C-alpha positions in Angstrom: 8.2 -3.5 -3.0 10.2 -4.4 0.8 9.3 -1.6 3.4 11.4 -3.9 5.9 14.3 -3.5 3.5 14.6 0.1 3.5 13.9 0.0 7.2 16.6 -2.2 7.7 18.6 0.6 5.4 17.6 3.7 7.6 18.9 1.3 10.7 22.3 0.3 9.3 22.4 4.7 8.7 21.3 4.8 12.6 23.9 2.3 13.5 27.0 3.6 11.1 26.8 6.8 13.2 26.4 5.5 16.4 29.2 3.4 16.0 31.5 5.3 13.7 32.2 2.6 11.3 34.7 2.6 8.7 34.5 3.7 5.2 33.9 0.6 3.2 31.0 -0.3 5.6 29.5 3.1 4.7 30.7 3.0 1.3 28.9 -1.0 1.2 25.9 0.8 2.4 25.4 3.5 0.2 25.7 0.8 -2.7 23.1 -1.2 -1.1 21.0 1.7 -1.0 21.3 3.1 -4.5 20.5 -0.4 -5.3 17.6 -0.3 -3.5 16.0 3.0 -4.9 16.5 2.3 -8.3 15.3 -1.1 -8.3 11.9 0.3 -6.1 11.5 3.8 -7.3 13.6 3.9 -10.5 16.8 5.2 -11.7 15.4 8.5 -12.6 13.2 9.2 -9.2 14.2 12.3 -7.5 15.3 10.4 -4.0 17.9 7.9 -6.2 19.2 10.9 -8.1 19.4 13.0 -4.7 21.1 9.9 -2.9 23.6 9.6 -5.5 24.4 12.9 -6.0 24.5 14.4 -2.5 26.2 10.8 -0.9 29.6 11.6 -2.6 31.7 11.8 0.2 31.5 9.8 3.5 31.0 12.0 6.1 28.6 11.7 9.5 26.7 14.6 8.1 25.8 12.6 4.8 24.7 9.9 6.8 21.9 11.7 8.7 20.8 13.2 4.9 21.0 9.4 3.4 19.1 8.3 6.3 16.5 11.1 6.0 16.1 10.2 2.2 15.8 6.8 2.6 12.9 7.8 5.7 11.0 9.9 3.1 11.5 7.4 0.4 10.2 4.7 3.1 7.1 7.1 3.6 6.5 7.0 -0.5 6.8 3.1 -0.7 4.5 2.4 2.0 2.2 4.5 0.5 2.2 2.7 -3.2 2.1 -1.0 -0.8 -1.5 0.4 0.6 -2.6 2.0 -2.4 -4.3 4.8 0.3 -3.0 7.6 -1.8 -1.6 8.2 -5.7 2.4 8.6 -6.1 3.7 10.6 -8.7 7.3 9.9 -9.9 9.4 12.6 -9.5 12.5 13.0 -11.9 15.7 14.9 -10.9 14.9 17.3 -13.7 11.5 18.5 -12.1 
């Protein structure tokens, strides 16, 4: 699980907000983020489900939300990588 990859996605969200990027670039970021979350946490994980559901529109506030979700997911991934704490998988149904 790549902490560096999620850091890159978080930074890309910040860049998109700061630079007012076009919708196609934002759409590409969202697809990459969903693919990463699905691969790393699973399709049924809460962060993956919420990210997919909430970020349907390409508005600046949604980029902030998406970046926040990725930051939370990053903490979970880092904890898993370090093995310092037990993390349980959350599903959207929880």
